[in-house]
TORZAGU-678629 format. One record per residue (C-alpha): residue in three letters; residue number from 0; x negated, y, z negated. Coordinates in Angstrom, 2 decimals, always signed. Last residue first. Example, Ala and Ser with C-alpha at 12.3 -4.5 7.8 and 13.67 -1.06 7.14 Angstrom:
BEGIN
SER, 1, -13.67, -1.06, -7.14
ALA, 0, -12.30, -4.50, -7.80
END
This chain:
BEGIN
UNK, 92, -18.80, -0.39, +45.79
UNK, 91, -21.21, -1.76, +43.10
UNK, 90, -18.78, -4.00, +41.33
UNK, 89, -17.78, -5.59, +44.63
UNK, 88, -21.37, -6.31, +45.54
UNK, 87, -21.87, -7.87, +41.96
UNK, 86, -18.82, -10.29, +42.53
UNK, 85, -20.18, -11.26, +45.98
UNK, 84, -23.74, -12.00, +44.57
UNK, 83, -22.29, -14.08, +41.71
UNK, 82, -20.09, -16.16, +44.14
UNK, 81, -23.24, -16.72, +46.21
UNK, 80, -25.16, -17.85, +43.22
UNK, 79, -22.41, -20.23, +42.13
UNK, 78, -22.36, -21.73, +45.71
UNK, 77, -26.18, -21.84, +45.77
UNK, 76, -26.16, -23.78, +42.35
UNK, 75, -23.50, -26.18, +43.48
UNK, 74, -25.35, -26.93, +46.79
UNK, 73, -28.57, -27.46, +44.73
UNK, 72, -26.86, -29.89, +42.55
UNK, 71, -25.56, -31.99, +45.46
UNK, 70, -28.89, -31.89, +47.31
UNK, 69, -30.69, -32.96, +43.94
UNK, 68, -28.24, -35.80, +43.50
UNK, 67, -28.65, -36.94, +47.18
UNK, 66, -32.46, -36.77, +46.72
UNK, 65, -32.41, -38.83, +43.57
UNK, 64, -30.33, -41.69, +45.19
UNK, 63, -32.55, -41.63, +48.31
UNK, 62, -35.69, -41.93, +46.09
UNK, 61, -34.00, -44.63, +44.11
UNK, 60, -33.06, -46.68, +47.20
UNK, 59, -36.58, -46.47, +48.68
UNK, 58, -38.45, -47.25, +45.50
UNK, 57, -36.10, -50.27, +44.76
UNK, 56, -36.29, -51.67, +48.33
UNK, 55, -39.99, -51.13, +48.21
UNK, 54, -40.25, -53.06, +44.95
UNK, 53, -38.25, -55.98, +46.01
UNK, 52, -40.28, -56.31, +49.31
UNK, 51, -43.46, -56.01, +47.37
UNK, 50, -42.47, -58.63, +44.75
UNK, 49, -41.30, -60.96, +47.47
UNK, 48, -44.65, -60.49, +49.31
UNK, 47, -46.64, -61.02, +46.21
UNK, 46, -44.79, -64.27, +45.34
UNK, 45, -45.30, -65.58, +48.88
UNK, 44, -49.03, -64.56, +48.78
UNK, 43, -49.50, -66.33, +45.42
UNK, 42, -48.33, -69.64, +47.10
UNK, 41, -51.81, -69.95, +48.50
UNK, 40, -53.18, -69.93, +44.89
UNK, 39, -51.19, -72.96, +43.88
UNK, 38, -48.95, -72.85, +40.78
UNK, 37, -47.20, -76.18, +40.05
UNK, 36, -48.43, -76.18, +36.40
UNK, 35, -44.69, -76.48, +35.37
UNK, 34, -45.07, -73.28, +33.26
UNK, 33, -47.05, -71.45, +35.90
UNK, 32, -44.67, -72.29, +38.72
UNK, 31, -41.54, -71.56, +36.57
UNK, 30, -43.05, -68.08, +35.51
UNK, 29, -43.82, -67.29, +39.27
UNK, 28, -40.22, -68.41, +40.19
UNK, 27, -38.60, -66.31, +37.54
UNK, 26, -40.65, -63.28, +38.39
UNK, 25, -40.08, -63.55, +42.10
UNK, 24, -36.32, -64.21, +41.44
UNK, 23, -36.08, -61.11, +39.16
UNK, 22, -37.95, -58.91, +41.55
UNK, 21, -35.80, -60.06, +44.51
UNK, 20, -32.64, -59.32, +42.49
UNK, 19, -33.67, -55.80, +41.54
UNK, 18, -34.44, -55.24, +45.27
UNK, 17, -31.00, -56.52, +46.17
UNK, 16, -29.45, -54.25, +43.63
UNK, 15, -31.26, -51.23, +44.97
UNK, 14, -30.72, -52.21, +48.62
UNK, 13, -26.90, -52.44, +47.95
UNK, 12, -26.48, -48.80, +47.19
UNK, 11, -26.47, -47.27, +43.74
UNK, 10, -23.55, -46.29, +41.52
UNK, 9, -22.21, -49.56, +40.57
UNK, 8, -19.95, -49.13, +37.70
UNK, 7, -19.75, -52.09, +35.35
UNK, 6, -17.05, -52.19, +32.62
UNK, 5, -16.88, -55.96, +31.86
UNK, 4, -13.84, -56.99, +30.14
UNK, 3, -13.18, -58.70, +26.60
UNK, 2, -9.74, -60.02, +26.48
UNK, 1, -7.80, -58.91, +23.53
UNK, 0, -6.00, -61.48, +21.27
END
């Protein structure tokens, strides 16, 4: 019998996953409060702050991740362009 294994590859930093965790916890606690009729308007501020914190962490992490990918790709393109220019100069001489 073959064991089933998780094949998870974490490509993002910890802020991304912590932000996701905060959003899930805030959503679950808000749903629980509404379901159990334990929701009080003053508690909404706490839910809102947790949502905001999670969203900001996700946005920050995602922006950094995309910028790193863009920087890596631009470096590759510039290296290929430089190689092309060098080979064209050799062909002209």
